C-alpha positions in Angstrom: 24.5 9.5 -189.6 24.2 13.4 -190.0 20.4 13.6 -189.5 20.3 11.5 -186.3 19.0 13.2 -183.2 21.4 13.0 -180.3 20.6 14.1 -176.7 22.9 15.0 -173.9 22.5 16.4 -170.4 23.8 19.9 -169.9 26.1 20.9 -167.0 26.9 24.3 -165.5 29.7 24.7 -168.0 27.1 24.7 -170.8 25.4 27.8 -169.4 26.1 30.1 -172.4 24.6 27.6 -174.8 21.6 27.0 -172.5 21.1 30.8 -172.2 21.3 31.3 -176.0 18.8 28.5 -176.7 16.4 29.4 -173.8 16.3 33.1 -174.9 15.7 32.0 -178.5 12.8 29.8 -177.3 11.3 32.6 -175.3 11.5 34.9 -178.4 10.1 32.4 -180.9 7.3 31.0 -178.7 6.5 33.6 -176.0 3.0 32.2 -175.3 4.3 28.7 -174.6 6.3 29.6 -171.4 5.6 30.7 -167.9 8.6 33.1 -168.1 9.5 36.0 -170.5 12.5 36.8 -172.5 12.8 40.2 -170.6 12.9 38.4 -167.3 15.5 35.8 -168.3 17.7 38.0 -170.4 18.4 39.9 -167.1 19.8 36.8 -165.4 23.5 36.7 -164.8 25.9 33.9 -165.4 25.5 32.7 -161.7 21.7 32.1 -162.2 22.3 30.2 -165.5 25.0 28.0 -163.9 22.9 27.4 -160.8 19.9 26.3 -162.9 22.1 23.7 -164.7 23.9 22.6 -161.5 20.8 21.8 -159.4 20.9 18.2 -158.3 17.1 18.0 -158.2 16.7 18.9 -161.9 17.9 17.9 -165.4 18.4 19.9 -168.5 18.9 18.3 -171.9 20.0 19.4 -175.4 19.1 17.6 -178.6 21.1 18.1 -181.8 19.8 17.3 -185.2 21.9 17.4 -188.4 24.8 18.4 -186.2 23.2 21.6 -184.8 21.4 22.4 -181.5 17.8 21.7 -182.3 15.8 21.3 -179.0 16.0 21.8 -175.3 14.0 20.8 -172.3 14.3 20.1 -168.6 12.6 18.9 -165.5 12.6 19.6 -161.8 11.2 17.9 -158.8 8.1 19.7 -157.5 5.4 17.3 -156.4 6.1 14.1 -154.4 7.3 11.4 -156.8 7.1 13.6 -159.9 9.5 15.5 -162.2 7.9 18.6 -163.8 8.9 18.7 -167.5 9.5 22.3 -168.5 11.3 24.6 -171.0 10.5 22.3 -173.9 11.3 23.9 -177.2 12.3 22.7 -180.7 13.7 25.0 -183.3 11.2 25.5 -186.1 13.4 24.0 -188.8 13.9 20.8 -186.7 10.2 20.2 -185.9 8.8 17.0 -187.4 12.1 15.1 -186.9 11.3 13.6 -183.5 13.5 16.1 -181.7 10.9 16.7 -179.0 10.5 13.0 -178.3 14.3 12.7 -178.0 14.3 15.5 -175.5 11.5 13.8 -173.6 13.5 10.6 -173.7 16.5 12.3 -172.1 14.3 13.8 -169.4 12.5 10.5 -168.8 15.9 8.7 -168.4 16.7 11.0 -165.5 13.2 10.5 -164.0 13.6 6.7 -164.3 17.0 6.9 -162.6 15.4 8.7 -159.7 12.1 6.7 -159.5 10.0 9.7 -160.6 7.0 10.0 -162.8 6.5 12.9 -165.2 4.0 15.7 -165.5 3.9 19.0 -167.5 1.8 22.0 -168.2 0.9 22.7 -171.8 -0.7 25.8 -173.3 -4.4 25.0 -174.0 -4.1 26.8 -177.3 -0.9 24.9 -178.5 -2.4 22.1 -180.6 1.0 21.0 -181.9 2.4 20.6 -178.4 -0.7 18.7 -177.3 -0.3 16.2 -180.2 3.3 15.7 -179.5 2.8 15.1 -175.8 -0.2 12.8 -176.4 1.8 10.7 -178.9 4.6 10.4 -176.3 2.1 9.1 -173.7 1.0 12.1 -171.7 -2.7 12.4 -170.8 -4.7 15.5 -169.9 -5.9 15.9 -166.3 -8.4 18.7 -166.7 -6.5 20.8 -164.2 -5.9 24.3 -165.7 -4.3 27.5 -164.5 -3.0 30.8 -166.0 0.4 30.3 -167.7 1.7 33.2 -165.6 0.2 35.8 -163.2 -2.2 38.2 -165.1 -2.2 36.1 -168.3 -5.5 35.1 -169.9 -3.6 32.1 -171.5 -4.3 28.8 -169.8 -2.1 25.7 -169.4 -3.4 22.3 -168.5 -1.5 19.7 -166.5 -0.7 16.4 -168.3 0.6 13.2 -166.7 2.8 10.6 -168.3 1.0 7.3 -168.2 3.4 4.8 -169.8 5.7 2.7 -167.7 8.9 1.2 -169.2 9.3 -2.5 -168.9 
């Protein structure tokens, strides 16, 4: 099935692929992330490998039609919660449930570790809001700047659905 979405967890050995896709995400959607392409382009191999080899986090890759189509990850930050971050889907793959497949991969990790999910979404990103709401996230009303000095706000969302 060539148009199926497949998801796998990335390891430190995937650092070059992760770097390429993460920098593409930061270039294509700079206002969606708390980091910048300039900051992350300066990271060396050691930083990229370390990010993928952290036992308290997960990074997943989705492929669609045989090509890398989406990425995302999560790290433990608040007690009992995994913070979903770095979510991005290539523009040509949007609308094919790639984001939900990435979220499923992150959610599997969270379930394995008894964690709930939360994320921050740009207040101005209506498409991301719709995606996360359809998946089961709910807004909390808690906002903050996306990064220091930015007028762009993000709002925290919590995942409310529990698997049976």
